[in-house]
C-alpha positions in Angstrom: -27.9 -51.6 48.1 -29.8 -48.9 46.1 -29.6 -46.5 49.0 -25.8 -47.0 49.2 -25.4 -46.3 45.5 -27.5 -43.1 45.8 -25.4 -42.0 48.7 -22.2 -42.6 46.7 -23.7 -40.6 43.7 -24.6 -37.7 46.0 -21.1 -37.7 47.4 -19.5 -37.6 44.0 -22.0 -34.8 42.9 -21.1 -32.8 45.9 -17.4 -33.1 45.3 -17.8 -32.1 41.6 -19.9 -29.1 42.6 -17.1 -27.9 44.9 -14.6 -28.4 42.1 -16.8 -26.5 39.7 -17.3 -23.7 42.1 -13.5 -23.3 42.5 -13.1 -23.4 38.7 -16.0 -21.0 38.0 -18.1 -23.6 36.0 -21.8 -23.3 36.2 -23.7 -26.3 37.5 -25.5 -28.5 35.2 -29.2 -29.2 35.7 -28.5 -32.9 35.7 -26.3 -32.6 38.8 -28.9 -30.4 40.6 -31.4 -33.1 39.9 -29.1 -35.6 41.7 -28.9 -33.4 44.7 -32.6 -32.7 45.0 -33.8 -36.0 43.9 -36.2 -34.4 41.4 -35.6 -35.8 37.9 -35.2 -33.4 35.1 -37.9 -33.2 32.5 -36.8 -34.3 29.1 -38.5 -33.4 25.8 -39.0 -37.0 24.7 -39.1 -40.4 26.3 -35.6 -41.6 26.8 -34.3 -44.9 25.6 -30.9 -44.2 27.1 -28.9 -47.4 27.8 -25.5 -45.9 28.7 -23.8 -45.8 32.0 -25.4 -44.0 34.9 -22.2 -42.1 35.4 -22.2 -40.4 32.0 -24.1 -37.3 33.0 -21.5 -36.5 35.6 -18.9 -35.8 32.9 -19.1 -32.2 31.6 -18.5 -32.1 27.9 -16.4 -29.2 26.7 -17.8 -26.2 24.8 -16.1 -26.3 21.3 -16.1 -22.5 21.0 -14.7 -21.9 24.5 -11.0 -21.2 25.0 -9.1 -24.0 26.8 -8.6 -23.6 30.5 -6.0 -25.3 32.7 -7.3 -28.5 34.1 -8.2 -28.6 37.7 -8.0 -32.0 39.3 -8.0 -33.5 42.8 -6.8 -36.8 44.1 -9.5 -39.4 44.4 -10.9 -39.8 47.9 -10.2 -43.1 49.5 -13.9 -44.0 49.9 -14.9 -43.3 46.3 -15.8 -46.0 43.8 -13.7 -46.0 40.6 -12.9 -42.3 41.0 -10.1 -40.9 38.9 -8.9 -37.3 38.3 -11.1 -35.5 35.8 -10.3 -32.2 34.0 -13.3 -30.1 34.9 -12.6 -27.1 32.7 -11.8 -29.0 29.5 -13.8 -32.2 30.1 -10.8 -34.4 29.0 -10.7 -37.8 30.5 -7.4 -39.2 31.9 -5.1 -40.5 29.3 -6.8 -38.7 26.5 -4.6 -37.9 23.4 -4.1 -34.2 22.9 -5.9 -32.8 19.9 -3.1 -30.6 18.8 0.6 -31.0 18.9 3.7 -31.5 16.8 2.5 -34.8 15.3 -0.9 -33.2 14.5 0.9 -30.4 12.7 2.9 -32.9 10.6 -0.2 -34.7 9.7 -1.7 -31.4 8.5 1.3 -30.7 6.3 1.0 -34.3 5.0 -2.7 -33.8 4.4 -2.1 -30.6 2.5 0.5 -32.1 0.2 -1.7 -35.1 -0.4 -4.8 -33.1 -1.2 -3.5 -30.2 -3.1 -0.1 -31.0 -4.5 -1.0 -34.5 -5.7 -4.3 -33.3 -7.1 -2.9 -30.4 -9.0 0.1 -32.3 -10.3 -2.3 -35.1 -11.3 -4.6 -32.9 -13.3 -1.6 -31.2 -15.0 -0.3 -34.6 -15.9 -3.6 -35.6 -17.4 -3.7 -32.4 -19.5 -0.1 -32.9 -20.7 -0.9 -36.6 -21.4 -3.9 -35.5 -23.5 -1.8 -33.0 -25.4 0.9 -35.6 -26.1 -1.9 -37.9 -27.3 -3.3 -35.3 -29.7 0.2 -34.7 -31.0 1.0 -38.4 -31.3 -2.3 -39.1 -33.0 -1.8 -36.3 -35.4 1.7 -37.5 -36.4 0.7 -41.2 -36.7 -2.8 -40.7 -38.0 -4.2 -43.1 -35.4 -7.6 -41.4 -35.0 -9.5 -39.1 -37.2 -9.1 -35.4 -36.6 -12.6 -34.9 -35.5 -12.3 -37.9 -33.2 -9.3 -36.6 -31.5 -10.9 -33.2 -30.7 -14.1 -35.0 -29.7 -12.2 -37.1 -27.2 -10.6 -34.0 -25.6 -14.0 -32.3 -25.3 -15.6 -35.5 -23.9 -12.8 -35.7 -21.4 -13.4 -32.1 -20.4 -17.1 -32.8 -19.9 -16.4 -35.9 -17.9 -14.1 -33.9 -15.5 -16.6 -31.1 -15.1 -19.5 -33.5 -14.4 -17.3 -35.4 -11.9 -16.4 -32.2 -10.2 -20.0 -31.1 -9.8 -21.0 -34.6 -8.5 -18.2 -34.5 -5.9 -18.7 -30.8 -4.9 -21.1 -31.5 -2.1 -18.7 -33.9 -0.3 -15.2 -32.8 -1.5 -15.5 -29.2 -2.4 -11.8 -28.4 -2.9 -11.2 -31.6 -4.8 -14.1 -30.9 -7.1 -12.4 -27.6 -8.0 -9.4 -29.5 -9.3 -11.5 -31.8 -11.4 -13.6 -29.0 -12.9 -10.5 -26.9 -13.5 -9.0 -29.8 -15.4 -12.1 -30.1 -17.5 -11.8 -26.4 -18.5 -8.2 -27.0 -19.4 -9.1 -29.9 -21.6 -11.7 -27.6 -23.4 -9.1 -25.0 -24.1 -6.6 -27.6 -25.3 -9.1 -29.3 -27.6 -10.1 -26.0 -29.2 -6.4 -25.1 -29.6 -5.7 -28.5 -31.3 -8.7 -28.1 -33.6 -7.4 -24.7 -34.7 -3.6 -25.0 -34.7 -3.0 -28.7 -35.5 -5.9 -29.8 -37.7 -7.3 -26.6 -39.2 -10.8 -27.9 -38.5 -12.0 -24.4 -37.5 -10.8 -20.9 -38.3 -9.4 -18.3 -36.0 -12.6 -16.5 -35.5 -14.5 -19.7 -34.7 -11.8 -20.8 -32.3 -11.8 -17.4 -30.7 -15.6 -17.7 -30.2 -15.3 -21.2 -28.7 -12.6 -20.1 -26.3 -14.6 -17.1 -25.2 -17.5 -19.4 -24.6 -15.4 -21.7 -22.4 -14.2 -18.6 -20.5 -17.8 -17.5 -19.9 -18.8 -21.1 -19.0 -16.0 -21.2 -16.4 -17.0 -17.9 -14.9 -20.7 -19.0 -14.6 -19.6 -22.3 -13.1 -17.5 -20.5 -10.6 -20.4 -18.3 -9.6 -22.7 -21.3 -9.4 -20.2 -23.2 -7.2 -19.0 -20.0 -5.4 -15.5 -21.1 -6.3 -12.7 -18.5 -6.7 -10.2 -21.1 -8.1 -12.6 -21.9 -11.1 -13.0 -18.1 -11.8 -9.3 -17.7 -11.7 -8.7 -20.6 -14.0 -11.4 -19.4 -16.5 -9.8 -15.9 -16.4 -6.4 -17.3 -17.0 -7.7 -19.3 -20.0 -9.3 -16.2 -21.4 -6.1 -14.2 -21.2 -4.1 -17.1 -22.6 -6.4 -17.2 -25.7 -4.6 -14.5 -27.7 -1.3 -16.4 -27.3 -2.8 -19.7 -28.3 -4.7 -18.4 -31.4 -2.1 -15.9 -32.7 -1.6 -16.2 -36.4 1.3 -13.7 -36.7 -1.0 -11.2 -38.4 -1.7 -8.1 -36.3 -5.3 -7.4 -35.3 -4.8 -4.5 -32.9 -8.4 -3.3 -32.4 -9.7 -6.8 -32.0 -7.0 -7.8 -29.5 -7.4 -4.7 -27.3 -11.2 -4.8 -27.6 -11.2 -8.4 -26.5 -8.9 -7.6 -23.5 -11.0 -4.7 -22.5 -14.3 -6.6 -22.5 -12.6 -9.6 -20.7 -11.3 -7.3 -18.0 -14.6 -5.6 -17.5 -16.4 -8.9 -17.1 -13.8 -10.4 -14.8 -13.5 -7.2 -12.7 -17.2 -7.1 -12.3 -17.2 -10.6 -10.9 -14.3 -9.6 -8.6 -16.2 -6.6 -7.4 -19.5 -8.3 -6.6 -18.0 -11.5 -5.2 -15.2 -9.6 -3.5 -12.6 -11.9 -5.2 -9.8 -9.4 -5.3 -7.3 -11.9 -6.5 -9.0 -11.7 -9.9 -8.1 -8.0 -10.1 -4.5 -8.8 -9.6 -4.7 -11.7 -12.1 -6.4 -9.4 -14.7 -3.9 -6.6 -14.3 -0.9 -9.0 -14.6 -2.3 -10.7 -17.6 -3.1 -7.4 -19.3 0.5 -6.2 -18.8 1.9 -9.4 -20.3 -0.5 -9.3 -23.3 0.4 -5.7 -24.0 4.1 -6.3 -23.7 3.8 -9.3 -26.1 1.8 -7.2 -28.6 4.2 -4.3 -28.4 7.2 -6.5 -29.0 5.7 -8.2 -32.1 3.4 -5.7 -33.8 4.1 -2.1 -32.7 5.0 0.5 -35.3 5.7 4.2 -34.9 2.5 5.1 -36.8 0.5 3.4 -34.0 1.7 5.8 -31.4 -1.5 7.5 -30.4 -3.5 4.3 -30.8 -1.2 2.6 -28.3 -1.4 5.5 -25.9 -5.2 5.4 -26.1 -5.3 1.7 -25.4 -3.0 2.1 -22.4 -5.3 4.9 -21.2 -8.3 2.7 -21.4 -6.7 -0.1 -19.3 -5.3 2.4 -16.8 -8.8 3.9 -16.2 -10.4 0.5 -15.9 -8.0 -0.6 -13.1 -8.0 2.7 -11.4 -11.8 2.9 -11.1 -12.1 -0.8 -10.2 -9.6 -0.3 -7.3 -11.4 2.8 -6.0 -14.8 1.2 -6.2 -13.7 -2.0 -4.5 -12.1 -0.2 -1.6 -13.4 3.3 -1.1 -17.0 3.0 -2.5 -17.7 -0.2 -0.6 -15.8 1.0 2.5 -13.6 -2.1 2.5 -10.0 -2.1 3.9 -7.4 -2.4 1.2 -5.0 -5.4 0.9 -1.5 -5.5 -0.3 -2.7 -6.7 -3.6 -5.0 -3.7 -3.9 -2.1 -1.3 -3.1 0.1 -3.2 -5.5 -2.3 -2.8 -8.4 -2.9 0.9 -7.5 0.8 1.9 -7.5 2.0 -0.4 -10.3 -0.9 0.6 -12.6 0.2 4.2 -12.3 3.9 3.4 -12.9 3.1 1.0 -15.8 0.9 3.6 -17.5 3.1 6.6 -17.1 6.3 4.6 -17.8 5.0 3.4 -21.1 3.7 6.9 -22.0 7.1 8.4 -21.2 8.9 5.7 -23.3 6.6 6.4 -26.2 6.3 10.2 -26.1 9.8 11.2 -24.9 11.5 13.4 -26.2 9.3 14.6 -29.0 6.3 15.3 -26.7 7.8 16.4 -23.4 5.3 19.2 -23.0 2.5 16.7 -23.5 4.1 14.5 -20.9 4.2 17.4 -18.5 0.5 18.0 -18.8 -0.1 14.3 -18.5 1.8 14.0 -15.3 0.0 17.1 -13.9 -3.3 15.6 -14.9 -2.5 12.4 -13.2 -1.5 14.3 -10.1 -4.8 16.2 -10.1 -6.7 12.9 -10.5 -5.0 11.2 -7.6 -5.4 14.3 -5.5 -9.1 14.2 -6.1 -9.3 10.5 -5.3 -7.3 11.1 -2.2 -9.7 13.7 -1.0 -12.7 11.5 -1.8 -11.1 8.6 0.0 -10.5 10.9 3.0 -14.2 11.9 3.1 -15.8 8.5 2.3 -13.4 6.0 3.9 -10.8 7.7 6.1 -10.2 4.5 8.1 -8.2 3.0 5.2 -5.1 5.1 5.9 -2.8 3.0 3.6 -5.1 3.6 0.6 -5.4 7.3 1.3 -1.6 7.6 1.8 -0.9 5.8 -1.5 -3.3 8.1 -3.4 -1.8 11.2 -1.8 1.8 9.9 -2.5 1.0 9.3 -6.1 -0.5 12.7 -6.4 2.6 14.4 -5.0 4.8 12.2 -7.2 3.1 13.1 -10.5 2.8 16.8 -9.7 6.5 16.8 -8.8 7.4 15.0 -12.0 5.3 17.3 -14.1 7.3 20.4 -13.2 10.7 19.5 -14.7 8.9 18.1 -17.8 7.2 21.4 -18.5 9.6 24.0 -17.0 13.4 24.7 -17.2 16.2 25.8 -14.8 15.1 28.0 -11.9 11.5 27.7 -12.7 11.6 24.1 -11.6 12.8 25.0 -8.1 10.2 27.8 -7.9 7.4 25.5 -9.0 8.4 22.8 -6.5 8.4 25.3 -3.7 5.0 26.6 -4.6 3.7 23.1 -4.9 5.0 22.4 -1.4 3.1 25.4 0.0 -0.1 24.4 -1.8 0.1 20.8 -0.6 0.8 22.1 2.9 -2.4 24.2 2.9 -4.4 21.3 1.4 -3.1 19.1 4.2 -4.7 21.4 6.8 -7.9 21.7 4.7 -8.2 17.9 4.5 -7.0 17.5 8.2 -4.5 15.0 6.8 -0.9 15.1 8.2 0.3 12.8 5.4 -0.3 15.5 2.9 1.6 18.0 5.0 4.4 15.4 5.3 4.5 15.1 1.5 4.6 18.9 1.3 7.7 19.0 3.5 9.3 16.3 1.3 8.8 18.5 -1.8 10.1 21.6 0.0 13.2 19.7 1.0 13.6 18.5 -2.6 13.3 22.1 -3.8 16.0 23.2 -1.4 18.3 20.4 -2.5 17.9 21.5 -6.1 18.3 25.1 -5.1 21.6 24.6 -3.2 23.0 21.7 -5.3 22.0 22.7 -8.9 20.7 26.2 -9.2 23.8 27.7 -7.7 25.9 26.5 -10.6 23.6 27.8 -13.4 24.8 30.5 -15.7 22.1 33.2 -15.8 21.6 36.0 -18.3 21.8 38.4 -15.4 25.1 37.2 -13.9 26.4 40.8 -13.6 23.5 42.0 -11.5 24.0 41.8 -7.7 20.5 41.4 -6.4 17.7 41.4 -9.0 18.5 38.2 -11.0 16.8 34.9 -11.5 18.6 33.0 -8.8 17.9 35.7 -6.2 14.2 35.6 -7.1 14.3 31.8 -6.6 15.8 32.4 -3.2 13.1 34.9 -2.3 10.3 32.4 -3.3 11.9 29.7 -1.2 12.2 31.9 1.9 8.6 33.2 1.4 7.1 29.7 1.0 9.1 28.4 4.0 7.9 31.4 6.2 4.2 31.0 5.1 4.3 27.2 5.9 5.9 27.9 9.2 3.4 30.7 10.0 0.4 28.5 9.1 1.7 25.7 11.2 2.1 28.1 14.1 -1.5 29.3 13.7 -2.8 25.7 13.4 -0.5 24.2 16.0 -3.4 22.7 17.9 -4.2 20.3 15.1 -0.6 19.2 14.5 0.1 15.6 15.3 2.9 14.6 17.7 5.5 14.0 15.0 4.9 17.5 13.6 5.2 19.5 16.8 8.9 18.9 17.3 9.7 21.2 14.3 9.7 24.9 15.1 7.9 26.7 12.2 10.0 29.8 12.3 13.4 28.2 12.2 13.6 27.1 8.5 13.0 30.7 7.2 15.5 32.1 9.6 18.4 29.9 8.3 17.8 30.4 4.6 18.8 34.0 3.9 22.3 33.7 5.3 23.6 31.2 2.7 21.2 32.6 0.1 22.4 36.2 0.3 25.9 35.2 1.0 25.8 33.2 -2.2 24.6 36.2 -4.2 27.4 38.4 -2.9 29.9 35.6 -3.4 28.9 35.1 -7.0 28.8 38.8 -7.8 32.2 39.6 -6.3 33.8 36.5 -7.6 33.4 38.0 -11.1 35.4 41.0 -10.0 38.5 39.6 -8.5 40.0 43.0 -7.7 37.2 43.7 -5.2 38.0 40.8 -2.8 38.2 43.1 0.2 34.9 44.8 -0.6 33.3 41.4 -1.0 34.4 40.0 2.4 33.6 43.2 4.2 30.1 43.4 2.7 29.4 39.8 3.6 30.3 40.4 7.2 28.2 43.5 7.4 25.2 41.9 5.8 25.4 38.8 8.2 25.6 41.1 11.2 22.6 43.2 10.0 20.6 40.1 9.2 21.4 38.7 12.7 20.1 41.8 14.5 16.9 41.8 12.4 16.4 38.2 13.2 16.9 38.8 16.9 14.4 41.7 16.8 11.8 39.4 15.2 12.5 36.8 17.9 11.8 39.3 20.6 8.7 40.6 19.0 7.1 37.2 18.4 8.5 35.9 21.7 10.2 32.8 20.1 13.4 31.6 21.6 14.3 29.5 18.6 14.5 32.5 16.4 16.6 34.4 18.9 18.9 31.4 19.2 19.2 31.4 15.4 20.3 35.1 15.6 22.8 34.3 18.3 24.3 31.5 16.2 24.6 33.8 13.2 26.3 36.4 15.5 28.8 33.7 16.5 29.6 32.8 12.9 30.0 36.5 11.9 32.2 37.2 14.9 34.4 34.2 14.0 34.7 35.5 10.4 35.5 39.0 11.4 38.1 38.2 14.1 39.8 35.3 12.3 39.3 35.6 8.5 38.8 39.3 8.0 41.6 40.2 10.4 44.0 38.1 8.4 42.9 38.9 4.9 41.4 42.4 4.7 43.3 45.6 4.2 43.1 48.1 7.0 40.2 50.3 5.7 37.9 47.3 5.2 39.1 45.7 8.5 38.0 48.9 10.3 34.6 48.8 8.6 34.0 45.1 9.5 35.1 45.5 13.2 33.3 48.7 13.7 29.9 47.7 12.2 30.0 44.3 14.0 30.8 46.0 17.3 28.0 48.5 17.0 25.5 45.9 16.1 26.6 43.6 18.9 26.3 46.5 21.4 22.8 47.2 20.2 21.9 43.5 20.5 23.2 43.5 24.1 21.2 46.6 24.8 18.0 44.9 23.6 18.7 42.0 26.0 19.2 44.3 28.9 16.2 46.4 27.9 13.8 43.4 27.6 15.4 41.1 30.2 12.4 40.6 32.4 10.1 40.2 29.4 12.3 37.6 27.9 12.9 35.6 31.1 9.3 35.8 32.3 7.3 35.4 29.1 5.8 32.1 28.0 7.8 31.0 25.0 5.7 31.1 21.9 6.9 27.8 20.3 5.1 25.4 18.0 4.8 22.4 20.3 
């Protein structure tokens, strides 16, 4: 009988080994022992009383990904054999661990644990507050007794939370947080309802509760407790406000509180505290401004804003760049909104009496963000979102500074120069984003130049060429050409998105509308010279087209030559259609003759350099 059982076991082991080989599962030493008949050594004497078939079942590795079960029909001569999932180790008829029902149970569990717990602790705090109010109105318990009951309840909740932390960590946070809430409520009642303590004493007690909550959160490694303690700390000025302004005390308290909380956020990597601190600071400042701001507090207010701005700017930079940590959406939110909040309030306070100061402030902010963008590129270039945000803020503030400090055409000129500088910085930093921002600023300057500067009345309106608007045009053309030439020289480092733009094309298109606009304005003031105006415009366009074509042949760039051909087409249309119908005979002769001669010369150039043009390698920025 024993021999028969051993034969059956060997047969089962052999079949399982074949199945494991097909499934790629490594053999277990227990099964090898069955085949060889040599028992495996165990570290201690075994008192195993289970079934002898148990070692045949391979238990799944919890960390291994699930594999599709491989099963075979039971052989007819096997004893009690049933299909077994070799790859997962699941027995027939086992209930799946995951599924729709399991997901519903998770949602139910989440609601039962968190929703009920939080609502419960809020209900207790509200019940306590109603009790204090009711006891005060009906004189049920002495004033000291009422406060003492609240403090005792807080201690009870904190102790209960600590006791249960080892078994129910998240539930303990709810209890401890409720205890901190009762502490705040009791101190508020002692100050506001019963006048048992003064404002300074209540302030000290609440500060102590905040510090206790932060220490407790560090001890328990619990972010929720730290957030609750910080929330209570920022709520303290609202709870203890007496209606009498104490500006230095309020902002000093908020500054110290922010530094402490942000230090905890930095060392524990609890970034949510940074967002909480920033939001609470914004709300506290808005509340103070609405209640206590006076015009004679202008520079004190700007100074307080500056302190908070620097705190959150340095905290964000240290938390992300200095520690080489990837930024989150919350980090980027604080970075951008902090800049907007600070400059927005400064603009509201300083405009319009101190516009020049605002211009310098915006320029200074742009320089600061440019420095931080460069530092982030050197120290932590992997965090592209943070670097891009810093660079974008730098460009934004530098662009805002120009119209605040300058007027009329000088704004367009400064924007164009800014675009050129940012473009060169983009190559120096090997950062295509900075070059992209430079192109945005250049386009902005062109929009202003075409849409606004053309309608300005200048003090040199009677001068044909050498006036303010023409100088603006020249600067735009020069900056565009320099940017294109630098991009052409550095074409090997351009990213894919940049290589589709030909660097010489933008400068080639600018002078036509620019110079045409100059002639248009000049001759528009002398209505009797309409024929001269139209003739001169046609001649100038034709001359510019031939110069452009010559440049295209010299540098070997087909895009520039095509620009010249397009301009020749426009000029030809103007001469043959518009000039023919509107010009008097002498001026018509000039237009047709000059255009014809220039076109003949252009044709000669194409015949002269045909082989060079058709055979040369086009020098394009790709």
